[in-house]
C-alpha positions in Angstrom: -88.1 9.4 61.0 -89.2 13.0 60.2 -87.1 15.6 58.5 -87.4 19.2 59.4 -85.8 21.8 57.4 -85.2 25.5 58.6 -84.7 23.4 61.9 -83.1 26.2 63.9 -85.4 29.0 63.1 -88.5 30.4 64.9 -90.6 27.6 63.4 -88.2 24.9 63.1 -86.8 25.0 66.4 -90.1 24.3 68.5 -91.2 21.9 65.9 -88.1 19.9 66.3 -88.6 20.0 70.2 -92.4 18.9 69.8 -91.8 16.1 67.4 -89.1 14.9 69.6 -91.1 15.0 72.8 -93.8 13.1 70.8 -91.4 10.4 70.5 -90.4 10.7 66.8 -86.9 10.3 65.3 -86.1 13.6 63.9 -83.4 14.9 61.2 -83.0 18.7 61.7 -81.8 20.4 58.5 -80.3 23.9 58.5 -77.7 25.7 56.4 -75.1 25.9 59.2 -74.1 23.8 62.0 -76.2 24.2 65.1 -77.0 22.9 68.5 -80.3 20.5 68.4 -82.1 18.6 71.2 -80.6 15.4 72.3 -81.2 12.3 70.1 -81.9 14.6 67.1 -79.7 13.9 64.0 -78.5 17.3 62.3 -77.5 17.8 58.8 -76.0 21.1 57.5 -77.2 21.6 54.0 -77.8 24.5 51.6 -81.0 23.7 49.8 -80.2 26.0 46.9 -77.6 23.2 45.9 -79.0 20.5 43.7 -79.8 17.3 45.6 -78.5 18.8 49.1 -81.6 17.5 50.7 -81.2 13.8 49.5 -78.9 12.5 52.4 -81.5 13.5 54.9 -84.4 11.8 53.1 -83.2 8.4 53.1 -85.6 6.3 55.3 -87.8 9.5 56.1 -91.6 9.0 56.5 -92.3 12.7 56.6 -90.9 16.1 55.7 -91.6 19.7 56.9 -90.5 22.0 53.9 -89.5 25.7 54.8 -88.2 27.6 52.0 -85.8 30.4 52.2 -86.3 33.5 50.1 -83.2 32.7 47.8 -84.9 29.4 46.7 -87.3 31.5 44.8 -84.4 33.0 42.8 -84.7 32.4 38.9 -82.0 29.9 38.9 -83.4 27.7 41.6 -86.2 25.2 41.2 -87.7 24.4 44.6 -90.1 21.8 43.2 -87.0 19.6 42.7 -87.0 19.1 46.7 -90.7 17.7 46.3 -89.4 15.4 43.6 -86.5 14.1 45.7 -88.8 13.7 48.7 -91.2 11.5 46.5 -88.3 9.6 45.0 -87.0 8.8 48.4 -90.5 7.3 49.5 -91.4 10.1 51.9 -95.2 9.5 52.7 -96.1 13.1 53.7 -95.0 16.6 53.2 -96.1 19.7 55.2 -95.2 23.0 53.4 -95.0 26.2 55.0 -96.5 28.6 52.4 -97.9 32.2 53.0 -101.1 33.9 53.5 -100.3 36.0 50.6 -100.7 33.3 48.2 -104.3 33.6 48.7 -104.6 37.3 49.6 -102.2 38.9 47.1 -101.8 36.1 44.6 -100.0 37.9 41.8 -96.4 38.9 43.2 -93.5 36.8 41.7 -92.7 35.1 45.0 -96.4 34.2 45.6 -96.9 32.9 42.3 -93.8 30.5 42.7 -95.1 29.4 46.0 -98.6 28.7 44.6 -97.0 26.8 41.8 -95.0 24.8 44.4 -98.1 23.9 46.4 -99.7 22.7 43.2 -96.6 20.5 42.6 -97.0 19.0 45.9 -100.8 18.3 45.4 -99.8 16.5 42.4 -96.8 14.5 43.7 -98.7 11.3 44.8 -97.7 11.9 48.4 -100.0 13.2 51.4 -99.7 16.7 51.9 -101.0 19.6 54.1 -100.3 23.3 53.3 -99.8 26.0 56.0 -100.5 29.6 55.2 -99.5 32.0 58.1 -99.9 35.6 58.1 -97.4 38.0 59.6 -95.2 36.5 62.5 -94.9 37.8 65.9 -91.2 37.0 65.8 -90.7 39.9 63.3 -90.7 42.0 66.3 -87.2 40.8 66.9 -86.1 43.5 64.5 -86.4 45.9 67.4 -84.3 44.0 69.8 -81.3 46.2 69.4 -83.1 49.6 69.7 -85.1 48.3 72.7 -82.0 47.2 74.4 -80.1 50.4 73.8 -82.8 52.9 73.6 -85.9 51.8 74.9 -87.4 52.3 71.6 -89.6 50.6 69.0 -89.4 52.4 65.4 -91.9 51.0 62.8 -94.3 52.4 60.1 -98.0 52.5 60.2 -98.1 52.5 64.2 -101.9 52.4 64.5 -102.7 49.8 61.7 -103.4 46.3 63.1 -103.2 42.7 61.7 -103.5 39.4 63.3 -99.9 38.4 63.6 -99.2 34.8 64.4 -96.9 33.3 67.0 -94.4 30.9 65.4 -94.9 28.4 68.1 -98.5 28.0 67.2 -97.4 27.4 63.6 -94.9 24.9 64.7 -97.8 23.1 66.9 -99.9 23.0 63.8 -97.2 21.6 61.7 -96.5 19.0 64.1 -100.1 17.8 64.3 -100.2 17.8 60.4 -97.0 15.6 60.2 -98.3 13.3 63.0 -102.0 13.0 62.3 -103.7 11.4 59.3 -106.7 13.5 59.7 -105.0 16.6 58.5 -103.8 15.1 55.0 -105.0 17.4 52.2 -105.4 20.2 54.7 -104.8 24.0 54.0 -104.7 26.0 56.9 -104.6 29.7 57.3 -102.7 30.8 60.4 -103.4 34.1 62.4 -103.2 35.1 66.0 -106.5 35.8 68.0 -106.5 39.6 67.6 -105.5 42.6 65.5 -102.5 44.3 67.1 -100.8 47.5 65.9 -97.1 48.1 66.1 -97.7 50.5 69.0 -99.6 48.0 70.8 -96.7 45.6 70.3 -94.2 48.0 71.8 -96.5 48.3 74.8 -96.8 44.5 75.2 -92.8 44.3 75.1 -92.7 47.3 77.8 -95.1 45.2 80.1 -93.0 42.0 79.4 -89.9 44.0 80.5 -91.3 46.0 83.1 -89.7 49.2 81.8 -91.0 51.7 79.6 -90.7 51.4 75.7 -91.2 54.4 73.5 -92.8 54.2 70.0 -91.5 56.1 67.0 -93.4 55.9 63.9 -91.3 55.6 60.6 -92.4 57.0 57.2 -92.7 54.3 54.6 -89.4 55.5 52.9 -87.5 55.2 56.2 -89.0 51.7 56.7 -88.3 50.5 53.3 -84.8 51.7 53.4 -84.1 49.6 56.7 -86.0 46.7 55.4 -84.1 46.6 52.1 -80.8 45.9 54.1 -82.3 42.3 54.9 -84.6 41.5 52.0 -85.1 42.4 48.1 -86.6 45.9 47.8 -89.5 44.3 46.0 -90.4 42.1 49.0 -90.0 45.1 51.3 -92.5 46.9 49.2 -94.9 44.0 49.3 -94.5 43.7 53.2 -95.1 47.4 53.5 -98.4 47.3 51.4 -99.8 44.6 53.7 -98.7 46.5 56.8 -99.9 49.8 55.8 -103.1 48.6 54.1 -104.2 45.3 54.8 -107.2 44.0 52.9 -110.2 42.3 54.4 -108.8 39.0 54.0 -105.6 40.1 55.7 -107.7 41.3 58.6 -109.6 38.1 59.0 -108.9 36.2 62.3 -108.9 32.6 61.1 -110.3 29.6 63.1 -107.8 27.2 61.9 -105.4 27.1 64.8 -108.4 26.5 67.3 -109.7 23.9 64.8 -106.4 22.0 64.7 -105.0 22.4 68.3 -108.4 22.7 70.1 -107.1 25.8 71.7 -107.0 29.4 71.0 -103.8 30.8 69.3 -101.5 32.7 71.5 -101.7 36.4 71.6 -98.6 38.6 71.0 -98.3 39.3 74.7 -97.7 35.6 75.2 -94.9 35.7 72.6 -93.4 38.9 74.3 -93.3 37.3 77.7 -91.7 34.0 76.3 -89.0 36.0 74.4 -88.2 38.9 76.8 -84.7 37.8 77.2 -84.1 39.1 73.7 -85.0 42.6 74.6 -83.1 42.9 77.8 
């Protein structure tokens, strides 16, 4: 049995589906009750609460660990989740980390994530660590403005980064959970090309078959909007990357090709698959 945390999100949902299609028994863990594929066990659990994951881990052979931002708050210790997995006899853990652990290692959240990776390495379990860059699904922030105004508003309209399709992250996670060859692997996951916000708006327009205008926000405007959904410090970190990516953040990684034996999906593929969200 494989436990998938964050199972109803942009990565967890396709990962749960892929594991189910591969004939695996899956326990899907999310904070709230949710629909899951037939045959999948679901557990509603708040991982910020001590021992919340333990009921899901009984009898599990592997764990996909995705941590929400609040697990990095000062009064939480996500390393306990790794300890709980080891104590339950879990053999393998695949951790969703972040590209920023390598490219911008000194922010508080990234220090905490690096420490968590070190804890996993020293746990005695088999492990793999995924380090994706920006997600294509961040474009879902624009759904309301596209639906109501035909508009994408974003900062740094002509600065491109190689954003990654969450479905590709899920496919790599499935491979790491199922294939012994990936034990001890650390994979940086990116898309196949640099793409700017202006180009993303054009790809959404192509998928819709209707025009979508692009409006460039100032950094201050973007921070004010982002701070409604995340801590201001994290908004600043994100804007630093979007506005002035360093060479490591511009690098197109070969790791998806290596693991899946196919190229990563471009943003246009993600937009076409998710076009209903923008209608």
